[in-house]
Each structure stands twice: as structure tokens, then as C-alpha cells.
DRENVO-256963 format. One record per residue (C-alpha): residue number from 0; residue in one letter; x, y, z. Coordinates in pm, 1 decimal. Example, Ala and Ser with C-alpha at 12.3 -4.5 7.8 and 13.67 -1.06 7.14 Angstrom:
# DRENVO-256963
i  aa  xx  yy  zz
0  A  1230.0  -450.0  780.0
1  S  1367.0  -106.0  714.0
END
This chain:
# DRENVO-256963
i  aa  xx  yy  zz
0  M  -2287.0  -284.3  1351.2
1  S  -2404.9  -437.2  1000.7
2  N  -2225.5  -715.1  858.0
3  Y  -2367.5  -708.7  526.1
4  I  -2009.0  -596.7  335.3
5  K  -1811.6  -877.2  560.6
6  N  -2144.5  -1111.7  397.6
7  Y  -2099.1  -951.7  35.7
8  W  -1723.9  -1000.6  -6.6
9  E  -1778.2  -1352.2  124.4
10  E  -2075.8  -1421.6  -189.5
11  K  -1834.8  -1244.4  -414.0
12  E  -1488.5  -1454.5  -312.0
13  K  -1711.4  -1754.0  -448.9
14  R  -1633.6  -1678.8  -793.8
15  K  -1288.8  -1646.3  -908.7
16  H  -1093.8  -1404.0  -801.5
17  P  -969.7  -1149.6  -1015.4
18  K  -601.4  -1151.4  -1221.6
19  F  -635.5  -844.4  -1446.9
20  I  -732.6  -470.1  -1467.4
21  K  -1063.0  -338.8  -1605.5
22  S  -1060.4  16.1  -1587.9
23  I  -947.4  273.4  -1298.5
24  K  -1209.4  424.7  -1053.5
25  I  -1129.8  774.5  -942.8
26  I  -1357.7  929.3  -672.3
27  Q  -1292.1  1201.0  -387.7
28  A  -1230.6  1160.9  -80.5
29  K  -1470.9  1310.3  104.5
30  N  -1737.5  1135.5  -112.1
31  F  -1571.6  840.1  -76.3
32  F  -1526.5  864.9  313.1
33  D  -1860.3  949.2  374.6
34  L  -1993.0  697.7  218.5
35  I  -1764.8  432.2  423.3
36  D  -1883.5  683.6  739.7
37  K  -2283.0  606.3  632.3
38  K  -2191.1  270.9  489.8
39  D  -2565.3  153.1  679.8
40  K  -2717.0  455.8  483.1
41  N  -2524.0  356.5  171.7
42  E  -2545.2  3.6  106.3
43  H  -2626.1  -16.3  -249.5
44  S  -2309.8  243.4  -338.0
45  I  -2079.0  83.0  -92.6
46  K  -2188.9  -278.6  -280.3
47  K  -2096.9  -127.8  -607.9
48  I  -1803.6  -27.3  -514.5
49  I  -1680.8  -340.3  -403.6
50  D  -1854.3  -481.5  -728.8
51  D  -1624.4  -271.1  -945.0
52  L  -1347.9  -367.3  -666.8
53  Y  -1366.3  -747.8  -683.7
54  Q  -1434.0  -731.1  -1099.8
55  G  -1034.8  -578.0  -1124.6
56  S  -1099.0  -219.5  -1097.6
57  P  -863.6  11.5  -856.5
58  F  -965.3  283.9  -709.4
59  I  -790.4  596.9  -697.8
60  I  -908.6  828.9  -421.0
61  K  -802.5  1198.6  -488.1
62  N  -700.4  1454.5  -225.2
63  A  -676.0  1155.6  69.1
64  I  -391.1  1251.9  253.4
65  C  -225.9  1609.8  350.7
66  K  1.1  1706.3  107.4
67  K  197.8  1910.1  335.1
68  K  201.1  1605.0  606.2
69  I  342.6  1374.9  337.9
70  Q  606.6  1659.2  271.7
71  I  724.8  1672.7  631.4
72  L  724.1  1253.2  659.0
73  K  974.9  1237.0  359.4
74  Q  1209.0  1462.9  585.4
75  K  1169.7  1280.9  867.0
76  L  1234.8  967.1  664.3
77  V  1545.3  1066.6  499.7
78  L  1659.5  1218.1  832.8
79  I  1641.5  810.5  991.4
80  S  1833.3  683.5  707.9
81  D  2093.4  985.1  785.5
82  T  2156.1  853.3  1112.3
83  K  2067.3  503.4  1136.2
84  K  2245.4  195.5  972.6
85  S  1995.7  -0.3  729.7
86  S  1896.9  -309.6  931.2
87  F  1665.5  -584.6  925.0
88  F  1436.3  -734.1  1192.1
89  K  1216.8  -1007.7  1157.6
90  M  852.5  -1044.8  1322.4
91  N  889.5  -1295.1  1528.3
92  K  909.8  -1056.7  1831.9
93  K  816.0  -698.3  1915.8
94  C  1082.0  -543.0  1664.7
95  P  1193.1  -149.4  1648.2
96  N  1100.5  14.1  1322.7
97  F  1374.4  33.1  1144.5
98  W  1448.8  110.4  746.8
99  R  1676.7  -143.1  508.8
100  R  1864.4  -69.5  163.0
101  Q  1746.1  -293.0  -66.1
102  D  1959.6  -330.5  -347.6
103  E  2107.0  -558.2  -608.9
104  S  2258.0  -724.8  -375.8
105  I  1958.5  -873.9  -172.5
106  A  1671.3  -765.2  -420.6
107  K  1632.2  -1217.2  -493.0
108  K  1631.7  -1310.0  -116.4
109  Y  1266.9  -1165.3  -105.8
110  S  971.0  -1291.1  -198.6
111  V  957.1  -1054.0  -486.0
112  S  1223.9  -919.8  -627.5
113  A  1278.6  -540.3  -563.2
114  I  1508.3  -272.1  -522.5
115  R  1378.8  16.4  -327.3
116  D  1458.0  154.3  36.4
117  S  1211.4  80.8  270.7
118  Y  1133.0  245.3  616.4
119  Y  896.5  4.6  837.7
120  F  688.2  79.1  1188.0
121  F  487.7  -81.9  1402.6
122  R  185.6  -23.4  1622.2
123  W  371.8  -143.2  1946.2
124  N  650.7  66.4  1949.2
125  K  541.4  394.8  2090.6
126  K  802.6  613.2  1939.8
127  N  657.5  780.0  1570.0
128  K  322.1  775.6  1652.2
129  D  291.3  1096.5  1480.7
130  I  349.4  866.2  1127.7
131  W  52.8  659.5  1291.0
132  N  -170.2  946.8  1288.6
133  I  -111.8  1062.5  960.0
134  F  -290.1  712.1  798.8
135  N  -520.3  573.7  1088.0
136  S  -826.8  744.3  982.0
137  V  -763.0  634.2  662.2
138  W  -661.7  264.3  709.2
139  G  -923.6  215.4  967.5
140  D  -1223.0  298.4  650.5
141  I  -1052.3  98.6  428.1
142  K  -1087.0  -197.1  687.0
143  L  -1459.3  -109.1  731.7
144  L  -1460.3  -139.2  327.9
145  G  -1278.6  -470.2  327.8
146  G  -1459.2  -665.9  565.7
147  L  -1300.4  -587.4  881.4
148  K  -1359.0  -374.0  1184.3
149  K  -1205.4  -45.4  1192.8
150  N  -1012.1  -156.8  1472.2
151  S  -878.9  -536.5  1342.5
152  Y  -557.0  -610.7  1452.5
153  I  -391.1  -244.8  1608.2
154  E  -349.5  -449.6  1892.4
155  N  -211.8  -743.3  1784.7
156  T  155.0  -849.4  1854.9
157  P  361.4  -1104.0  1619.3
158  K  235.7  -1380.3  1892.8
159  D  -142.3  -1303.7  1765.8
160  G  -24.8  -1358.8  1349.5
161  V  -161.6  -1078.3  1188.0
162  V  29.2  -727.6  1254.4
163  D  -57.5  -367.2  1126.9
164  R  246.2  -237.3  977.6
165  I  316.0  93.2  761.1
166  Q  606.8  43.6  468.9
167  I  735.9  342.4  309.8
168  V  925.6  343.0  19.5
169  R  1157.4  505.4  -161.6
170  Y  1216.6  393.1  -552.2
171  P  1573.2  504.5  -639.1
172  D  1617.5  681.9  -963.6
173  K  1669.7  511.7  -1244.6
174  T  1691.4  123.9  -1056.1
175  G  1405.9  122.5  -828.6
176  Y  1157.3  -110.4  -941.3
177  I  930.1  -437.7  -806.6
178  E  859.1  -711.5  -1028.3
179  P  508.2  -796.3  -1123.4
180  H  311.4  -1006.7  -821.1
181  F  -9.0  -1024.4  -660.2
182  H  -106.8  -1041.0  -283.4
183  D  -324.7  -1363.6  -108.6
184  P  -613.8  -1180.8  24.5
185  K  -709.7  -1390.1  314.0
186  N  -591.2  -1095.5  582.1
187  Q  -658.3  -803.7  402.8
188  R  -851.2  -817.8  110.4
189  L  -788.3  -449.0  -58.7
190  I  -443.5  -344.9  -90.3
191  I  -418.1  53.8  -14.3
192  S  -145.5  282.9  -184.9
193  V  -49.0  610.3  -46.9
194  Y  104.5  801.3  -282.8
195  M  422.6  1037.3  -166.5
196  S  522.7  1170.3  -524.8
197  K  453.0  1256.8  -837.1
198  R  538.4  1195.5  -1217.5
199  G  620.4  1475.1  -1427.9
200  S  724.7  1680.9  -1102.2
201  D  969.4  1427.8  -885.6
202  Y  1028.6  1222.2  -1150.0
203  N  963.5  1110.3  -1536.3
204  G  841.7  762.5  -1657.7
205  G  797.5  430.1  -1460.6
206  G  604.5  365.9  -1149.3
207  T  289.2  192.8  -1085.6
208  C  131.0  -58.8  -1359.2
209  F  -118.4  -330.0  -1366.4
210  Y  -187.8  -540.6  -1666.4
211  K  -461.3  -599.3  -1884.5
212  G  -357.9  -959.4  -2022.0
213  K  -29.5  -881.7  -2140.5
214  K  -103.1  -541.3  -2184.8
215  I  56.8  -319.0  -1937.8
216  I  -171.0  -28.7  -1808.9
217  N  19.4  280.4  -1650.9
218  V  -185.2  473.0  -1408.4
219  E  80.8  727.0  -1262.2
220  D  -78.2  986.9  -1495.6
221  K  -340.4  1019.9  -1270.6
222  I  -184.9  1011.9  -935.0
223  D  -122.1  1332.5  -682.8
224  I  73.1  1367.9  -367.3
225  G  -202.9  1269.4  -99.4
226  D  -391.5  983.1  -328.6
227  V  -467.0  685.8  -190.9
228  G  -476.2  378.6  -424.3
229  I  -671.7  96.9  -295.3
230  F  -801.3  -269.5  -536.4
231  Y  -821.8  -611.7  -468.0
232  A  -501.8  -793.6  -337.1
233  T  -464.3  -1029.2  -651.1
234  L  -471.3  -797.2  -961.4
235  K  -125.4  -849.2  -1093.3
236  H  60.5  -559.8  -1032.3
237  A  425.8  -371.4  -1058.6
238  V  667.6  -84.9  -1026.2
239  H  841.6  -18.4  -1357.3
240  P  1188.8  163.7  -1264.1
241  V  1170.7  510.9  -1235.8
242  K  1386.1  750.0  -1464.0
243  S  1488.3  1112.7  -1417.3
244  S  1469.2  1250.5  -1145.2
245  S  1442.8  1638.6  -1182.6
246  K  1794.0  1789.3  -1068.5
247  K  1639.8  2042.1  -857.2
248  I  1557.6  1822.1  -667.9
249  N  1821.5  1693.4  -355.6
250  K  1979.4  1402.7  -439.8
251  K  1833.8  1210.2  -84.8
252  F  1487.6  1261.5  -194.7
253  R  1460.3  1211.0  -581.7
254  G  1269.8  913.0  -697.7
255  R  912.6  722.7  -680.9
256  W  815.9  756.6  -269.8
257  W  507.4  518.1  -144.6
258  C  352.5  410.5  151.7
259  G  163.3  71.3  177.5
260  L  -66.5  -4.5  476.7
261  Y  -63.6  -358.4  487.4
262  S  -145.7  -625.7  769.8
263  P  83.7  -905.3  739.9
264  E  114.0  -1230.6  876.2
265  S  408.3  -1217.7  1111.7
266  D  706.9  -1446.9  1088.3
267  L  562.7  -1669.6  1380.9
268  V  303.1  -1825.9  1164.6
269  K  416.8  -2122.5  976.2
270  N  382.1  -2118.1  591.9
271  R  304.1  -1763.7  605.5
272  H  135.0  -1600.7  314.5
273  T  336.3  -1315.9  130.6
274  S  315.9  -1183.1  -221.9
275  S  371.5  -1402.3  -516.9
276  P  575.1  -1307.2  -857.2
277  I  401.4  -1380.0  -1172.4
278  N  569.6  -1437.4  -1441.4
END
């Protein structure tokens, strides 16, 4: 397998990491993943995408995940929080899948302040494998684009240092947010977002934004359910509070739904790299 992607990233990263957004790039999923699947025949195009990402341009990959599967998944998540208590487990052993309600009382206890309901899933748990099957193909290809192997981390447990984790979030109506922050690119250069609701239909106002200096750049108007967003980890971004979810939507489903495909360091790693707030 060619290592040109990894080598090209390492060459780019000798320059200063991007902080602010340059522009939004939009590409259809079929076109994007065809490029990745035949990466050795598309070296020039792949390098152009890497150039754009490292210059500060997020990509929105349209129609990457089946909308129907996302709607069914949201129903499963609501059932989980209806039938199980909010809980928390450190990643210092093979912890179970769990969900946690992060309200005002604990928002400041995280490295980055946020109000949200989060559902966590880990590869070592056999239950909920159907959830992993929704995202595995997309995740593997984006790992390749980020200079990793397609199967990087998939067999890892906390003792290995870095693990794959699905985090699905519901930002509650009127209160849900995450403060401006950035990520460390050490283990994962590309931040992966799967969008599970649509502004203007499921809610109005708020959502994902990037920054160009002090200027806020909103991107939610370009996003549909089933789209996937990728951007270089050090870009400054946030989620502004969701506003005015439709009263036609069941209260349990209201707000903004989002999924992050991320490979964090476990709690067994000393001085672990986590997200960092930006004032």
C-alpha cells in the first residue's frame, strides 16, 4: 500500500496548523469515496483535498449515510435514555456502552464546557454492533484520507492507548451547546461529524460554526441529514444553542442530533490529549 498520503500530511504539518476557516467545500459522497477507494490512481486529487483541508477548508460530504438508518438509530437512542439511567465510565478498562446527561451542573467538569445528552459506544462491546455497521465504511475511508490505515485502532482496548468511540449527541432545545474549541491532531487529523438533523426542519437557529478571526461562520444551512463533515482538528469551532425546535416533533427527539466518529486516548494514558477550549 502506498504511503504517499501519510508522507504528504507529515510534509504539510511542518507548517503552522490551521486555526480559522478558509471556505466550505461540498462534494457528493459517491465522488468522494470513489477517490479514496482508488487512491493510488487519484494521487493528484487526494493531495488537492489534503491541501484544502490543511488550508482550513472543511468538507461536507453529501448523502454519505442513509437517512432512514439515522431516523431508526435516533429511535433506539431515545429508548436507551428512556430505559437506562444517565451514567459515566472512564476509559480505563473495557467499560460498557452508556449515555450521560450533561447539564449545567456538570458542564464545566469537562475539558470543554457543553450541555448535551451523549451516547457512547465502544468496539469491544458486542451489543449495538448494528450501530457500528452504519458508520464503519465511511470511517475507514476517512481514516485512510487522514494518513491512517483503514483498520487503525479497531482492535484496541484502553490498555493500547487509543480506542475507537462513537459519540452521538442530542443538543437540547434552547440550551444545548459546546463552547469554542479545537482538537489535538496527534492521533486523528480529521474530525468526523455525521449530521443527524436539519436546521429549518428539526430546529431553527444555532448549530455548528467555525471562525474567521472574530467572525462567526455558520455552516448549518449547507447541511442535510446523512451528510458527513470533515475538517482538520485544529480549526476553531463550536455549537451555538439550538433554538425553537418544532412543536410537531416529540419532545424526546427535539434539538440537534450529531454523531462524532473519534479515536480518543484512553484514561490509562498519562497527560492524555483532549479537546481544548479557546477564549
